[in-house]
Structures are given as C-alpha cells and as structure tokens.
C-alpha positions as CSV (number, residue, x, y, z in Angstrom):
1,X,36.4,57.3,-48.9
2,X,38.0,56.1,-45.3
3,X,35.6,58.7,-43.0
4,X,32.3,57.2,-45.2
5,X,32.9,53.6,-44.3
6,X,33.9,54.4,-40.3
7,X,30.7,57.0,-40.2
8,X,29.2,53.8,-42.1
9,X,30.1,51.1,-39.6
10,X,29.4,53.8,-37.0
11,X,25.5,53.8,-37.7
12,X,25.8,50.1,-38.5
13,X,27.0,49.5,-35.1
14,X,24.4,52.0,-33.5
15,X,21.7,50.2,-35.2
16,X,22.3,47.0,-33.6
17,X,22.9,48.8,-29.9
18,X,19.8,50.1,-30.5
19,X,18.5,46.3,-31.6
20,X,20.3,45.2,-28.1
21,X,18.5,47.3,-25.9
22,X,15.1,47.1,-27.3
23,X,14.9,43.5,-27.1
24,X,16.1,43.6,-23.6
25,X,14.1,46.0,-22.9
26,X,11.2,44.2,-24.2
27,X,12.0,40.7,-22.6
28,X,12.2,42.9,-19.2
29,X,8.8,44.1,-19.8
30,X,7.3,40.6,-21.0
31,X,9.0,38.5,-18.0
32,X,7.4,41.6,-15.4
33,X,3.9,41.3,-17.0
34,X,4.2,37.5,-16.6
35,X,2.2,35.9,-13.6
36,X,3.9,34.7,-11.1
37,X,4.0,31.1,-10.9
38,X,1.8,29.9,-8.7
39,X,3.6,27.6,-5.5
40,X,2.1,24.3,-4.8
41,X,1.3,23.8,-1.2
42,X,1.0,20.0,0.4
43,X,-0.4,20.3,3.4
44,X,-1.2,17.0,5.2
45,X,-4.3,17.9,6.7
46,X,-7.5,15.5,6.5
47,X,-10.6,17.1,5.8
48,X,-11.5,17.4,9.8
49,X,-8.8,19.8,10.0
50,X,-6.8,17.5,12.0
51,X,-3.1,16.7,11.1
52,X,-2.9,13.5,9.7
53,X,-1.5,10.4,11.2
54,X,1.8,9.2,9.7
55,X,1.7,5.2,10.6
56,X,4.8,4.0,12.5
57,X,7.1,1.8,10.4
58,X,6.9,-1.7,11.4
59,X,10.3,-2.8,12.9
60,X,12.5,-5.9,12.5
61,X,14.7,-7.5,14.8
62,X,18.1,-9.1,13.0
63,X,20.8,-10.5,14.4
64,X,24.2,-9.6,13.4
65,X,27.3,-11.8,13.8
66,X,31.4,-11.9,12.3
67,X,33.3,-9.8,11.3
68,X,31.5,-6.8,12.2
69,X,33.0,-3.7,14.9
70,X,29.7,-3.9,16.9
71,X,27.8,-7.2,16.7
72,X,24.0,-7.6,18.1
73,X,20.7,-7.6,17.7
74,X,19.1,-4.5,15.9
75,X,15.5,-3.3,15.4
76,X,15.3,-2.0,11.6
77,X,11.9,-0.7,9.5
78,X,10.3,-3.3,8.0
79,X,12.1,-3.1,4.2
80,X,15.1,-2.4,5.4
81,X,18.5,-3.4,3.1
82,X,22.0,-5.2,4.8
83,X,23.8,-2.1,4.5
84,X,21.6,-0.6,6.6
85,X,22.5,-2.8,9.4
86,X,25.7,-3.1,8.9
87,X,25.8,0.7,9.1
88,X,23.9,-0.1,12.5
89,X,26.6,-2.3,13.6
90,X,29.8,0.0,12.8
91,X,30.9,-1.7,9.7
92,X,33.0,-4.3,9.0
93,X,36.1,-5.0,10.5
94,X,39.8,-4.6,8.2
95,X,39.6,-8.8,8.0
96,X,36.2,-9.5,6.4
97,X,35.5,-10.6,3.5
98,X,33.2,-8.2,2.3
99,X,32.7,-9.6,-1.3
100,X,30.4,-12.5,-0.2
101,X,27.5,-10.8,1.7
102,X,25.2,-9.2,-0.4
103,X,24.5,-5.4,0.9
104,X,21.7,-4.3,-1.5
105,X,19.3,-7.7,-0.8
106,X,16.5,-6.6,2.3
107,X,16.5,-8.2,5.4
108,X,13.7,-10.3,7.1
109,X,12.8,-10.4,10.6
110,X,14.7,-13.2,13.1
111,X,17.6,-13.8,10.6
112,X,20.9,-13.9,11.5
113,X,23.5,-12.0,9.3
114,X,27.0,-13.6,9.3
115,X,29.8,-11.4,8.0
116,X,33.0,-13.8,6.9
117,X,36.2,-13.2,7.4
118,X,38.4,-13.0,4.4
119,X,39.6,-17.1,4.2
120,X,36.3,-18.2,6.5
121,X,34.0,-20.6,5.8
122,X,30.4,-19.4,6.6
123,X,28.9,-21.8,9.2
124,X,25.9,-23.7,8.2
125,X,22.5,-22.6,10.3
126,X,21.9,-24.6,13.0
127,X,18.5,-25.9,14.7
128,X,19.6,-27.7,17.5
129,X,21.9,-30.7,16.4
130,X,20.7,-30.6,12.7
131,X,22.5,-28.3,10.1
132,X,19.5,-26.8,7.8
133,X,20.1,-25.8,4.1
134,X,19.2,-21.9,3.5
135,X,17.0,-22.3,0.6
136,X,18.1,-18.4,-0.2
137,X,21.7,-18.9,-0.1
138,X,22.6,-22.3,-1.0
139,X,24.1,-23.9,-4.7
140,X,21.8,-25.8,-6.5
141,X,25.1,-28.5,-5.7
142,X,23.7,-28.5,-2.2
143,X,20.4,-28.6,-2.4
144,X,21.1,-31.6,-4.2
145,X,21.4,-32.8,-0.5
146,X,17.5,-32.7,0.4
147,X,15.2,-35.3,-0.4
148,X,13.9,-35.9,-3.4
149,X,15.3,-32.6,-5.2
150,X,18.3,-33.7,-8.3
151,X,20.1,-31.1,-10.0
152,X,17.4,-29.9,-12.0
153,X,14.7,-29.5,-9.5
154,X,18.0,-27.9,-7.8
155,X,18.3,-25.2,-10.5
156,X,15.2,-24.5,-10.8
157,X,15.5,-23.3,-7.2
158,X,18.1,-21.0,-7.9
159,X,16.6,-20.0,-11.1
160,X,13.4,-19.4,-9.4
161,X,15.2,-17.6,-6.6
162,X,17.3,-15.5,-8.3
163,X,14.4,-14.5,-11.1
164,X,11.5,-13.6,-8.3
165,X,14.1,-13.3,-5.4
166,X,14.3,-14.9,-1.8
167,X,11.9,-16.3,-0.4
168,X,9.9,-15.0,2.6
169,X,9.2,-18.2,4.4
170,X,9.7,-22.2,3.6
171,X,6.6,-23.0,2.2
172,X,7.5,-20.7,-0.4
173,X,9.5,-23.2,-2.1
174,X,6.6,-24.8,-2.9
175,X,6.2,-22.3,-5.9
176,X,8.7,-23.5,-7.8
177,X,7.5,-25.9,-10.5
178,X,7.7,-29.7,-9.3
179,X,7.8,-29.3,-5.6
180,X,4.2,-29.8,-4.0
181,X,3.2,-30.5,-0.5
182,X,4.9,-33.7,-0.3
183,X,8.0,-33.2,-2.0
184,X,8.1,-29.6,0.7
185,X,7.2,-32.3,3.6
186,X,10.0,-35.0,3.4
187,X,12.4,-32.2,3.8
188,X,10.6,-29.1,5.4
189,X,12.7,-29.8,8.8
190,X,16.0,-29.7,7.0
191,X,15.7,-25.9,4.9
192,X,15.8,-22.5,6.5
193,X,15.3,-18.8,5.2
194,X,17.5,-17.4,7.3
C-alpha cells in the first residue's frame, strides 16, 4: 500500500506542477498580448509652435538680522517662507532662540526678520523716533496700547490674525469687526505689519 500512496502523491504533485506551469504560461501570453501603456508627453508648445514663456517670479527684498550667520538683505521669490530666508542667511547662530520665530510663515516685501538670541527681548519696530506695534506679532495686551482698542477688540485682532493669517497691509486691520476708518486713522501711524 505504501507504493500506491507514493505513486498517487507523485501524480498529484505532477498535476499541481503542470497547473502552475500552465497558469504561468497563460499569464505570460496574456501580458505579451496586452497593449503597451501610452506614455503621456507634455509639451510646453503653443499653437504657434514656440515654447511657452514661463513668467519670471516676482521678487521681494527682506532684511535678515540678529542671531544668524550671514545677516543682510536678500532677494526671494514672492511667497517664500522664513525658513528659506534663514537658509540663504547661513542658518542660526548657536545662541539663537529658534523657538520664537515661526519659520513656516510667508515673507512680505520690505520686512525685517529679527532672530533673537536666547533670553533677549526682541526690539520693537521703529519709525523715526517712535516705537511701532507690529499687528502681525503683537499680543492682545500690547494691542490695547493703541487708541480706541480695548481688551475685547485686541482679542478680536489676534483671533482674526490666527484665523485668516497675517495682515498684508496696515489697512487690512479694518477687516476686523468694529474697526472702521475713524478708529484706524487714530492709530495708523503707530502700527506696522513688518
């Protein structure tokens, strides 16, 4: 009986091998018959046959100062972020307070990015001899120093900034509910967005 089982196992094994070979051959033939995929080719050619003109990026100038290896004025493409400016400026020095700077925020033309040192207070923006309040960075408590801005309105400014992003111009603060032209005129010379 042992001989019959061995023969039986050989037959089953042979059938399985034959099925595997047949299945593999079937797949190979099916693969070879399939049409080759089309490769999409994207040409930047206008109907006139000329290459498309890629517009030059709009450039902005930003002043990088403080605890960086190469402070200076840098030209970047509009929409660049703080981390890109820092890369151009050689990165942080060893004593830089890296946590106080939002490296992901977009840059604005003409602004100054100050990298504070650990334990150092960031200097206030100045316009001549007067200190300006940066409405993009000031805490609600600092904003209450503006004429006509109380605690509630200061909190609304911070909330608006967090929800909609930084103010692009000083006038954008009038998008905050309750700040109209008259209120803005009372503190316009005391604020900055840089």
